[in-house]
Each structure stands twice: as structure tokens, then as C-alpha cells.
N, C-alpha and C positions, 0 to 999 in steps of 0.2 A: 611447254606453257608454263610458267610461273605458275602458282595457285598467290590465289592475295591474301593477305593479311587478319583476313576474317575468315574465308575457308581454311587455312590454317590450326584455329584457332576451334574452328572447331573439326579436324578430326581429331584434334588434341584432346579434346572435348567429349569426340562419341570415342575413346580413348582409353579418357581418364575416367571413362562409366562404366565401360568393360571390365576397368581392373579391378573397382569399386564391388559393382559385381562379382567379379572373382574371391576378395578378398572379403566378402560377406560368404559368399557359400561356402567355401573352406572354411571362418570361424562356423557355422552353423553344424557343419563334419564335424568340427574338434572338439562343440558342443556335445554335438551325441554319441560322439566318442569315450567324452568321461561318463554320461551317460549310463551309457552299457559298460562301464569299465565296476560306477558304480553297483549295477543293477549283481553283473558280474556274483562278485566282491559279496555281495547279499546273501545271493545263489549260494558262492563257495561255501559263506554259516550255519547258512537254513539244512546244508549238504554233510557241513562234520558233527552237527549239532546232532538229528537223522541218524548217523554211525554212528557213533556215540551209542546213542538211545539202542541202535540195534544192539552194539556188540555188548551191552549188557544185557542185555533179552537171548539172547544165546549164549553167556555167560551160566545164568539161570534156567535156561534149555540143557544143557549139557549136563548143570549140577543136576537138574528132576530124571534126565533120564537115567545115573547115573546109577542115584536112589534109586529105579525104577530096577533095572538091571540089580544095581543088590538085592533087592527085596526077593527079584526070581531063580539070584541062586542055591538063599538063605530056603533049607527044611524052611515049614511054613509050623505053630498050633501042633511043637512037638514028636509032629510025622516025620517020619526017616520021608528027602524026598528024594530024589536021583536029579545031581547038580547038575544045571545044567550050562555047555561048555559058553560061554560070552567073549569074543574078543574084539 
């Protein structure tokens, strides 16, 4: 049974509508992907800044610990003190 011209046009119209919805959905997915990429970059920058700060704090802590260990291994106040073997 042959389809009338109107029926064929209606089918094509339905297909175009479906394709338009699919294209819109794909566009939305791409936009959301870009938003996630931007968010991730911000998170990485924040993480890198925090890591840098943590590294600086770790170096200061190590220097203070080294100073404390040195003070414990020296004799104090003119009195002989047994030296600690700290390694």
C-alpha cells in the first residue's frame, strides 16, 4: 500500500523532530562535560595550592624537629649530660 504524500511528509517530520531532540540532548551532554572539565581544573588548582602549602609546612616542621633533636643531644646549663643517639 503506497503512502500518500501527506503521510510521507508526516513521517519525515517525526524523524526530523526525533533527530532535533537527539541533537539537543547531545548538545546538553557536551555542555555539561565542559562544565565538569572547568570544575575539575579549579579543583586541581586548589589541590595544587594546598599541596604547596602542605609542603612548606612540612619543611618548617622538619626544621623545628631537627632543632629539637639537636637541643636534646647537647648538654645543658654547663652540666654534662649523656648524649642521646638519635638517628
